[in-house]
C-alpha positions as CSV (number, residue, x, y, z in Angstrom):
1,X,-43.4,-46.3,-30.3
2,X,-44.5,-45.2,-26.8
3,X,-43.5,-47.3,-23.8
4,X,-47.1,-48.3,-23.1
5,X,-47.6,-49.7,-26.6
6,X,-44.4,-51.7,-26.4
7,X,-45.4,-53.1,-23.0
8,X,-48.8,-54.2,-24.2
9,X,-48.2,-54.8,-27.9
10,X,-50.9,-52.5,-29.2
11,X,-52.5,-49.2,-28.3
12,X,-55.6,-49.5,-26.1
13,X,-58.5,-47.2,-25.3
14,X,-57.1,-46.5,-21.9
15,X,-54.6,-43.7,-21.4
16,X,-50.9,-44.2,-21.5
17,X,-50.5,-43.3,-17.8
18,X,-53.1,-46.0,-16.9
19,X,-51.3,-48.6,-19.0
20,X,-47.9,-47.6,-17.5
21,X,-49.4,-47.8,-14.0
22,X,-50.8,-51.3,-14.7
23,X,-47.4,-52.5,-15.9
24,X,-45.6,-51.2,-12.8
25,X,-48.4,-52.7,-10.7
26,X,-48.0,-56.1,-12.2
27,X,-44.2,-56.2,-11.9
28,X,-44.3,-54.8,-8.3
29,X,-46.8,-57.5,-7.4
30,X,-44.4,-60.1,-8.7
31,X,-41.6,-58.6,-6.6
32,X,-43.9,-58.5,-3.5
33,X,-44.9,-62.1,-3.9
34,X,-41.3,-63.3,-4.3
35,X,-38.8,-63.9,-1.6
36,X,-37.2,-60.7,-0.6
37,X,-33.7,-62.2,-0.3
38,X,-33.5,-64.0,-3.7
39,X,-33.9,-67.5,-2.2
40,X,-36.0,-68.9,-5.1
41,X,-36.5,-68.8,-8.8
42,X,-39.6,-66.7,-8.4
43,X,-37.4,-63.8,-7.1
44,X,-35.1,-64.1,-10.1
45,X,-38.1,-64.1,-12.5
46,X,-39.6,-61.1,-10.7
47,X,-36.3,-59.1,-10.8
48,X,-35.8,-60.0,-14.5
49,X,-39.3,-58.6,-15.3
50,X,-38.5,-55.5,-13.3
51,X,-35.2,-55.1,-15.3
52,X,-37.2,-55.6,-18.5
53,X,-39.6,-52.9,-17.4
54,X,-36.9,-50.4,-16.6
55,X,-35.0,-51.2,-19.7
56,X,-38.0,-50.4,-21.9
57,X,-38.7,-47.3,-19.9
58,X,-35.2,-46.1,-20.3
59,X,-35.3,-46.7,-24.1
60,X,-38.6,-44.7,-24.3
61,X,-37.1,-41.9,-22.3
62,X,-34.1,-41.7,-24.6
63,X,-36.3,-41.7,-27.7
64,X,-36.3,-38.3,-29.4
65,X,-40.1,-38.1,-29.5
66,X,-40.4,-38.4,-25.7
67,X,-42.1,-35.2,-24.6
68,X,-41.2,-35.3,-20.9
69,X,-39.1,-32.4,-19.6
70,X,-35.4,-33.0,-19.3
71,X,-35.4,-32.9,-15.4
72,X,-38.1,-35.6,-15.3
73,X,-36.3,-37.7,-17.9
74,X,-33.1,-37.4,-16.0
75,X,-34.7,-38.4,-12.7
76,X,-36.3,-41.4,-14.3
77,X,-33.1,-42.5,-16.1
78,X,-31.3,-42.3,-12.8
79,X,-34.0,-44.6,-11.2
80,X,-33.7,-46.9,-14.2
81,X,-29.9,-47.1,-13.8
82,X,-30.2,-47.8,-10.0
83,X,-33.0,-50.3,-10.5
84,X,-31.0,-52.3,-13.0
85,X,-27.8,-52.3,-10.9
86,X,-29.7,-53.2,-7.8
87,X,-31.6,-56.0,-9.6
88,X,-28.3,-57.6,-10.4
89,X,-27.3,-57.4,-6.8
90,X,-30.5,-59.0,-5.8
91,X,-30.0,-61.9,-8.2
92,X,-26.5,-62.4,-6.9
93,X,-27.8,-62.7,-3.3
94,X,-26.2,-59.4,-2.2
95,X,-29.4,-57.3,-1.7
96,X,-33.1,-57.5,-1.2
97,X,-36.0,-56.5,-3.4
98,X,-37.3,-53.8,-1.0
99,X,-35.7,-50.8,-2.8
100,X,-37.0,-52.0,-6.1
101,X,-40.5,-52.3,-4.6
102,X,-40.2,-48.8,-3.0
103,X,-39.0,-47.2,-6.3
104,X,-41.8,-48.8,-8.3
105,X,-44.4,-47.7,-5.7
106,X,-43.1,-44.1,-5.9
107,X,-43.4,-44.2,-9.7
108,X,-46.9,-45.5,-9.5
109,X,-47.8,-42.7,-7.1
110,X,-46.4,-40.2,-9.6
111,X,-48.4,-41.7,-12.4
112,X,-51.5,-41.3,-10.3
113,X,-50.6,-37.7,-9.4
114,X,-50.2,-38.5,-5.7
115,X,-46.7,-37.0,-5.4
116,X,-45.4,-33.7,-6.6
117,X,-43.5,-33.8,-9.9
């Protein structure tokens, strides 16, 4: 099942890229609204949602039916790995959410075709 369908529970009329953009936008908004230094429960909740997003994306990338080219898959899997590790550092008070926000914004730009592939 494609990432966008798992994230929303059912296919929609909108395209997969639009749905993926919306999911990244929602999670990134949570990260932006939370304390950058993990000083409250809202930051932990936002980072947990970000970790869930990247875990679902990584699972979709690893699925044999994923049609992205190997270079793009590899790059996104690297970002997933970094985001998950960094999220753990944020939740333990050793890092800020800024890199997570930056990565998500870059992916959102890519989904909109605003950056070269």
